[in-house]
N, C-alpha and C positions, 0 to 999 in steps of 0.2 A: 146626578154624578153616579153612574153605574159602574165605572171601572172598565167598561168595554171600549175598545178602540173602533168605534163604528163610523158611518158616513159623517155625522155631525162633527165628531172629533177630528177626522181627516180633513174635512173642509176647513175648520178653525185653524189646525196646524199648518196647512198650506197658506192661508191668509197671513199668519204670523210670520212664516218664512218668506213669504213675498215682500213684506215690509222690511225684514232683516236683509235679505240677499238678492231680492229681485225674482221675477216670476219664473225664470229659466231653472232656478235652484229650488223652487218650491215643490218638492217631491212627497211631502207628508211624512217622511221618515225622521223620527227624532233621534238623529245621530249626534256625534261628539260636537260638530260645529253648531248645531242647533242649540244643544244643551249649554255650550260655552257662551253663546250669545245671550241666552236667557239668564245665565248667572251674572254676566257682565251688567245686566240691566236691573239685577236684583229681581228676577222672575220675569213675568210678563203680564202686563195689563193692557187691556184693549184701549188704544188712543182715543180721545174724545174727538168728534168732528166739530171743527170751529170755522165759521165763515168770517171773512173780512169785507167790510163794505164802506162805501163813501157816498157822496151825493150823486155819483154816476148811477147808483141803483135808485130807482123811483120808489113809490110806495110799496112798502113790504108788509105781508101779512105774517107777523112774527109767530103767531099761534100755529100757523100751518108749517112754519119753518121749524118749530120745535117738535111737531108731531112727526115731521120727516126724518127725525133722528138727529138733528143738529144739537150740540149741547151748549155752544157759546157763540158770541158775536164780538169781533173786534171792529170798532167804529172809528173811522178817521174823524178826528177832532178838529184838525186844522192843517194848514200848510203855509209855506212861505213862498210868495210869488217867485217863479222861476226867472221872470224879467225884471219886476219892479222891487222884488226882495221884501215886500210888505207881509206882515203876518195876517192871515185870513182864516176865519172860522168856517169849517165845512158848512154848507148851507143846509144840510140835513141832519147835522150831528145831533142836536137835541132831540129831534123827532125820532132818528134811529136809536139812540141809546135808551130813551125813555120806553119806546115800543118793545125793545128786546127784553129790557128788564121786567116790564110789567107782564110780559108773556111767560116769565120764569126762566129765561136763558141767562147764563153767566154772560158778563159784559167786560170789554176792555177798550182801550183807546190807543190810537197811534197818531204821530205827527209826521207829515211829509216834509222832509228837511230840504232846504236849499242853502243851509248855513255854510259859509266859506271860511270861518275863523271860530276861535273858542267863545268869543264874545257872542256871536249870533247862535251858536249851539246852545249856550246857557239860556240866552233869550227865548229860544224855541221851547226848551224845557219849562220854563217859567210860564209861558203861554199855554202849553198843554195842561199844566197843573191848574191854571186859572180856568180853564174851559171845564176841567173835571169838576172843580168847586162849583162851577155855574150849574152843571147838570145836577149835582148833589146825589149822585148814585154810586154806590159802593163797587170797586172794580174786583174782578176775580183773576186778572191777568196782569202781568208787568206792563208798564207804560212803553209803548214802541215807538221807534224812530225809523222811519222809512228812507233808505238811501238808494237812489238809482238815477238812470239817466231819464231827461224829460225834454221832448222836442215839441214844437208848434210851429204853425204856419203864420207869417205876418207879412202882408204886403207881397205875397207870392214867394216869399223866401222862408227856408227852413231855419228856425232859431234853436239854439241850444240853451239849456238851463246853466246858471252861474256855477253849479256844483257838478256839472257833468264830467264824465271821464274825457281827458284831453283838454278840458277847460280849467278844473281845479286839480292841483297836485294831490297825490295820495296822502302825503304828510299832513297838509291843511285839512283834508276831509276827515282824516283820522282824528285830528285835533279837535274839530268841530263836534264830532260825534261823541267823543270822550267827554267833552265840556257838558254836553247834553246828558248823558248818563251819570256824571258825577252831581249834576244839579239835582236830577231826580233823586238820587241817592241821599243827597244832603237834606232834602225835604221830607225824607222818610218813606220813600217809595222804592219799588224795584223797577228796573228798566230791561228793555230787550231791543236788540238790533235786528231789523228786517232788510234782507238784501238777497240777491241771487247767489247761487253758488260761485259764479264767475266773479261777480262783484266782490264776494268775500275773499277770493283768491287773488284778485289783482288790484282792487281799488281801495282796500282797507288794510292797514296793518293790524292784524288781529292780535299780535303779540303785546299791543299797547291797549287792547280793548277786552279786558276780562269781564265781559257782561254777557247776559243771555243771549242766545242766537235763535233767530227766527229765519230759517233758510227756505228760499224758494227754488224748487228744482222740479221741472215738470218731467218726470221720469218714473220708472217703476220702483225706484228706491231714492233715498237721499244720500249723496255720496259726500257730504261735508264730513271732513275727518275729525273735527273737534265734537265737543259736546253741544247739542242743539235741544231746545225745549218744544220747539214746533216746526213744523214742515209743511209748507205750502206746495202741494203736489199738483194742482191744476187751477186754471183761471177759467175753465169752461164747465163747471159743475151745474147741474140742473137740480134746483131745490123747489119743492112745491112751496108757493107763497111768494116767490120772487120771479119777476118777468126777466127772461134772458139768463145770461151766464153770470156766475159768481165764483170768486175765489174760494177754494176749499182747503183746509188745513188739517193736519193730525196734530193734537196737543198732547205732548207726553208729560208735561210737568218738570218741576225742577229736581 
């Protein structure tokens, strides 16, 4: 810290402004708008890089992942079947969460929801906690619930998930997710809701969901208007130790 506004400080400032406002406004000048944004955030802390994974990622070398600058891993613990509505453990859950934790990475879990009412939402929360207890590993992040459309092919036809947009009403979807978050809270844990920016805007009544937000938007900045604790900014990140693409997030904390 030499007090000189050199190339390194300029580079860092532009990176910070890109996150705040987008690349076009990242000019490196610490003007009123940048200062106001820093004050609003209580200063500025470099966000942590966090990946989220599921059984779709094969064997992972978590030591290489950590060496690549990743701080944490959110692991899918389970899901409800989009067609049969049965609760199912992610086939690589224990392998992934154990490997990440042993490598010194922070860990968290999320549940893929297909709940269509409050009863099923509560049931999914209880299932997620049971899987967490089975793993026996302390979590560093809130327990997530993933709400989005799902499609698959069956007998040559495209099938839709029972909680898809256009299938389940916004009110019922909101009711189910609220029940999930409330059950997580009742059992002494914190929750967060994962969805895309469009999904948050059109498929959930956020006035009834006062919980942590994990927003997905593949853009130069996150345009969610409310408070969010994590931003999934790409699904095509390349990380050493992982074959193929992986979701990458910025974790800001609460």
